[in-house]
Wavefront OBJ file of the C-alpha trace (Angstrom):
o trace
v -31.975 -19.422 38.614
v -32.147 -23.140 37.478
v -32.088 -21.488 33.774
v -29.134 -19.350 34.822
v -27.146 -22.101 36.107
v -27.631 -24.616 33.526
v -26.697 -21.739 30.817
v -23.062 -21.354 32.789
v -22.763 -25.025 32.767
v -23.202 -25.472 29.166
v -21.098 -22.299 28.367
v -18.229 -23.764 30.764
v -18.439 -27.147 28.927
v -18.161 -25.270 25.288
v -15.343 -23.484 26.720
v -13.486 -26.886 27.942
v -13.977 -28.292 24.498
v -13.056 -25.319 22.758
v -9.628 -25.411 24.692
v -9.323 -29.169 24.324
v -9.944 -28.843 20.412
v -7.529 -30.723 17.897
v -7.014 -28.810 14.802
v -5.123 -32.051 12.665
v -3.402 -29.524 10.283
v -1.466 -27.621 13.019
v 1.387 -29.066 15.000
v 0.167 -30.388 18.174
v 1.832 -27.656 20.132
v 0.121 -25.100 17.871
v 3.383 -23.480 17.102
v 4.141 -21.922 13.639
v 6.384 -19.166 12.022
v 9.963 -19.066 10.681
v 11.892 -21.101 13.608
v 9.391 -24.168 13.031
v 9.528 -24.077 9.199
v 6.485 -22.037 8.756
v 4.004 -24.705 9.504
v 0.246 -24.041 8.374
v -2.284 -23.020 10.810
v -6.046 -24.480 10.584
v -8.404 -22.496 8.460
v -9.547 -19.540 10.012
v -6.891 -19.328 12.511
v -3.574 -17.102 11.938
v 0.242 -17.416 13.158
v 1.025 -14.542 15.187
v 4.306 -12.812 15.806
v 5.111 -14.479 18.714
v 4.632 -18.133 16.929
v 1.517 -19.541 17.782
v -1.331 -20.340 16.036
v -4.807 -18.805 17.184
v -7.656 -16.605 16.445
v -8.754 -13.097 17.374
v -6.981 -9.621 16.823
v -4.447 -10.590 18.932
v -3.305 -13.468 16.430
v -4.477 -12.098 13.274
v -4.811 -8.306 12.805
v -2.292 -6.055 11.705
v 1.379 -6.134 13.435
v -0.007 -9.019 15.596
v 0.104 -11.245 12.670
v 2.818 -13.498 10.604
v 0.897 -15.150 8.257
v -2.844 -16.177 7.363
v -3.485 -12.760 8.431
v -6.917 -10.894 8.635
v -7.155 -8.420 5.914
v -9.196 -5.489 6.744
v -13.083 -5.767 6.379
v -14.248 -4.626 3.183
v -15.126 -1.189 3.480
v -18.062 0.387 2.111
v -17.564 2.583 -1.118
v -18.848 5.936 -0.408
v -19.042 7.836 -3.833
v -16.794 10.948 -4.181
v -15.128 12.791 -6.867
v -12.414 9.699 -7.051
v -15.114 7.180 -7.913
v -16.762 9.466 -10.555
v -13.498 9.542 -12.449
v -12.284 5.669 -11.718
v -15.247 3.079 -11.356
v -14.579 -0.268 -9.970
v -14.635 -1.833 -13.303
v -12.442 0.558 -14.889
v -10.268 -0.237 -11.696
v -10.048 -3.656 -11.978
v -9.182 -3.294 -15.861
v -6.459 -0.880 -15.144
v -4.889 -3.499 -12.708
v -6.292 -6.667 -14.236
v -3.683 -9.174 -12.903
v -3.809 -7.943 -9.193
v -5.140 -10.949 -8.209
v -3.151 -13.429 -10.461
v 0.078 -12.479 -8.762
v 1.670 -12.519 -5.396
v -0.413 -9.861 -3.762
v -3.556 -11.730 -4.105
v -5.829 -8.544 -4.745
v -5.072 -7.136 -1.554
v -4.914 -3.602 -3.334
v -8.622 -3.784 -3.911
v -10.538 -0.931 -4.944
v -12.439 -0.178 -1.965
v -9.617 -0.195 0.089
v -7.970 2.386 -2.450
v -11.292 4.444 -2.242
v -11.605 4.437 1.383
v -7.859 5.502 1.804
v -8.632 8.756 -0.782
v -11.262 10.132 2.070
v -8.594 10.928 4.413
v -7.161 13.025 1.926
v -9.589 15.813 0.506
v -7.353 17.274 -1.618
v -6.323 14.291 -3.551
v -7.564 14.234 -7.595
v -10.074 17.007 -6.554
v -7.688 19.756 -7.431
v -8.177 21.992 -10.647
v -10.168 21.141 -13.873
v -11.412 17.132 -14.760
v -8.267 16.624 -16.910
v -5.691 17.452 -14.165
v -7.553 15.442 -11.258
v -7.709 12.418 -14.047
v -3.901 13.191 -14.716
v -3.321 13.341 -10.957
v -4.725 9.597 -10.474
v -3.011 8.431 -13.658
v 0.262 9.538 -12.187
v -0.131 8.266 -8.827
v -1.255 4.804 -10.338
v 1.883 4.834 -12.707
v 4.528 5.741 -9.976
v 2.771 2.888 -7.692
v 2.274 0.586 -10.085
v 5.877 0.684 -11.366
v 7.189 0.057 -7.771
v 4.717 -3.058 -7.541
v 5.179 -4.293 -10.752
v 5.024 -7.845 -11.012
v 6.349 -8.982 -14.600
v 9.654 -7.923 -16.340
v 8.473 -9.110 -19.632
v 5.041 -9.370 -21.391
v 3.727 -9.095 -24.953
v 2.506 -5.917 -26.205
v -1.303 -6.372 -25.674
v -0.179 -7.087 -21.887
v 2.025 -4.316 -21.471
v 1.803 -2.321 -18.314
v -0.983 -4.406 -16.909
v 0.923 -6.144 -13.988
v 0.755 -2.945 -11.425
v 0.094 -3.923 -7.713
v 1.485 -7.482 -7.903
v 3.873 -7.036 -4.733
v 3.597 -6.159 -1.075
v 6.748 -6.487 0.455
v 10.053 -5.523 -1.010
v 12.845 -8.332 -0.768
v 15.742 -7.242 1.332
v 17.974 -7.856 4.564
v 18.435 -4.502 5.228
v 16.265 -3.189 8.433
v 16.373 0.672 6.940
v 16.855 2.017 10.506
v 18.466 4.984 9.494
v 16.997 7.914 11.670
v 17.865 8.427 15.122
v 15.176 11.014 15.508
v 12.600 7.924 15.116
v 14.054 4.950 17.564
v 13.595 1.733 16.045
v 11.419 -0.792 17.528
v 13.007 -4.125 18.614
v 13.129 -6.773 15.822
v 11.132 -4.654 13.385
v 12.117 -3.895 9.908
v 11.304 -0.679 7.552
v 12.060 -2.427 4.451
v 9.835 -1.546 1.292
v 6.149 -2.186 1.724
v 2.782 -0.877 0.023
v 2.068 0.888 -3.021
v 4.906 3.204 -2.938
v 7.003 0.589 -1.271
v 7.566 2.961 1.925
v 10.958 2.787 3.130
v 12.765 3.578 6.207
v 12.050 4.500 9.697
v 11.595 7.848 9.334
v 9.280 7.424 6.674
v 6.777 4.905 8.574
v 7.581 7.379 11.672
v 5.858 10.588 9.804
v 3.258 8.388 8.150
v 2.636 6.937 11.015
v 2.314 10.518 12.673
v 0.348 12.140 10.181
v -2.316 9.129 10.198
v -2.651 8.570 13.708
v -1.122 5.196 13.717
v 2.048 3.691 15.220
v 4.045 2.550 12.313
v 7.348 2.482 13.951
v 6.325 -0.512 16.238
v 3.762 -1.790 13.679
v 5.486 -1.555 10.397
v 3.504 -4.488 8.962
v 0.222 -2.522 9.221
v 1.496 -1.265 5.772
v 1.747 -4.545 4.137
v -1.469 -6.410 6.128
v -3.871 -3.764 6.119
v -4.892 -2.351 2.674
v -6.330 0.821 3.706
v -3.513 1.396 5.725
v -1.305 0.570 2.654
v -2.989 3.046 0.711
v -3.135 5.897 2.884
v 0.525 5.677 3.175
v 1.104 5.740 -0.486
v -1.245 8.890 -0.615
v 0.081 10.477 2.569
v 3.731 10.289 0.558
v 1.947 11.622 -2.725
v 0.472 14.531 -0.622
v 3.398 15.447 1.751
v 6.088 17.938 1.127
v 9.355 16.606 2.221
v 11.990 18.893 3.460
v 12.290 21.529 1.101
v 10.692 19.376 -1.804
v 7.434 19.981 -2.996
v 4.721 17.153 -2.642
v 3.959 15.245 -6.060
v 0.362 16.604 -5.636
v 1.761 20.198 -5.746
v 3.915 19.481 -8.547
v 1.127 18.099 -10.940
v -1.339 20.982 -10.234
v 1.572 23.137 -11.078
v 1.580 24.719 -7.490
v 5.299 25.093 -7.486
v 6.289 26.399 -10.577
v 9.596 27.390 -9.398
v 10.382 23.677 -9.631
v 10.382 23.939 -13.727
v 9.869 27.683 -14.329
v 6.247 28.163 -16.072
v 6.055 24.683 -17.059
v 2.974 22.390 -15.962
v 5.258 19.655 -14.396
v 3.586 16.581 -14.934
v 7.002 14.900 -15.638
v 9.007 15.983 -12.858
v 7.225 13.734 -10.641
v 9.072 10.879 -12.196
v 12.420 12.215 -11.025
v 11.107 13.325 -7.291
v 10.757 9.371 -6.660
v 12.711 7.849 -9.024
v 16.586 9.034 -10.543
v 17.063 6.240 -12.853
v 15.571 4.040 -15.829
v 12.476 3.102 -13.926
v 10.759 6.074 -14.975
v 10.690 4.901 -18.625
v 8.585 1.926 -17.356
v 6.270 4.446 -15.269
v 5.563 6.779 -18.100
v 4.273 3.586 -20.152
v 1.812 3.260 -17.180
v 1.012 6.544 -17.221
v 0.018 6.681 -21.144
v -2.168 3.368 -20.721
v -3.917 5.139 -17.612
v -4.500 8.659 -19.105
v -6.016 6.482 -22.355
v -8.005 4.335 -20.226
v -9.153 7.936 -18.481
v -9.970 9.567 -21.586
v -7.574 12.568 -21.033
v -4.359 13.398 -22.826
v -0.836 12.888 -21.699
v -0.075 16.305 -21.236
v 2.927 18.459 -22.771
v 5.648 18.078 -20.817
v 6.366 13.531 -20.632
v 10.147 14.475 -21.753
v 10.563 15.871 -18.260
v 9.919 12.453 -16.673
v 13.206 11.490 -17.914
v 15.123 14.684 -17.362
v 18.203 14.295 -15.374
v 18.981 18.083 -15.388
v 19.660 19.723 -11.788
v 16.497 21.406 -12.195
v 14.627 17.952 -12.377
v 16.825 15.792 -9.888
v 14.924 16.450 -6.640
v 15.057 13.437 -4.962
v 12.531 12.412 -2.064
v 13.900 9.020 -0.570
v 10.815 6.566 0.045
l 1 2 3 4 5 6 7 8 9 10 11 12 13 14 15 16 17 18 19 20 21 22 23 24 25 26 27 28 29 30 31 32 33 34 35 36 37 38 39 40 41 42 43 44 45 46 47 48 49 50 51 52 53 54 55 56 57 58 59 60 61 62 63 64 65 66 67 68 69 70 71 72 73 74 75 76 77 78 79 80 81 82 83 84 85 86 87 88 89 90 91 92 93 94 95 96 97 98 99 100 101 102 103 104 105 106 107 108 109 110 111 112 113 114 115 116 117 118 119 120 121 122 123 124 125 126 127 128 129 130 131 132 133 134 135 136 137 138 139 140 141 142 143 144 145 146 147 148 149 150 151 152 153 154 155 156 157 158 159 160 161 162 163 164 165 166 167 168 169 170 171 172 173 174 175 176 177 178 179 180 181 182 183 184 185 186 187 188 189 190 191 192 193 194 195 196 197 198 199 200 201 202 203 204 205 206 207 208 209 210 211 212 213 214 215 216 217 218 219 220 221 222 223 224 225 226 227 228 229 230 231 232 233 234 235 236 237 238 239 240 241 242 243 244 245 246 247 248 249 250 251 252 253 254 255 256 257 258 259 260 261 262 263 264 265 266 267 268 269 270 271 272 273 274 275 276 277 278 279 280 281 282 283 284 285 286 287 288 289 290 291 292 293 294 295 296 297 298 299 300 301 302 303 304 305 306 307 308 309 310 311 312 313
């Protein structure tokens, strides 16, 4: 009993000391966030959405956090069909500048592989060449969406994918009454596919078992969730529009009759000249994966009615 009493006293004293701890690099009142000029929090502490510095998941994880947030713990890479095609060293070469730009390495190999495990059909359908082209096309379109440089030397061309997490906008993208928007939340572009609009956040969250309507920032703070939303978008049919995955493996031949429609994907998501840059990424990734580009790249730029199937991200 005497030992237990001493232990309780020790723990209470420790708690008192912690409560009274002074963090010299924080404001004395521990407030943070835009209303206070975004002052820093102490190392290991985060600025919560309620504009206070603190530690623990209530301050640091997902939609609770404003900055200095926790990223998800690095997951264990389990070998699957995707890891056999894209090794970590190859991934790092594909996205050689992802740690040098604004995303600061957010889009990790481990997060990508962990996300693919929730989509067993992703890059596992068809022969090896088809699977490689699917990965190349997915990486190409998400690289274009997150590209970090507008000018580069020839030897650096199409190496700046996965540089951005958040799209800059003042629009809240609350465009669907079917998915009531949460107070003070915006559904601006986030993640590899730059997921936008409350209905996409709602549908993605419903599919993934996440509340992305109330916590859209999870797409920008948890890299596994971020990749999951991109792969979800890639794998999902939207209204009467086929998925990018189905088009690539030619599961919907009516889009371009009797044509393996690798190129049509570019116009499903993009309807302007950004498809040109996506082709450059696609070719580079195909070359790195040791697979031909396919025979129908011209349809990436096809603006005909047949190819003009737009899915707003």
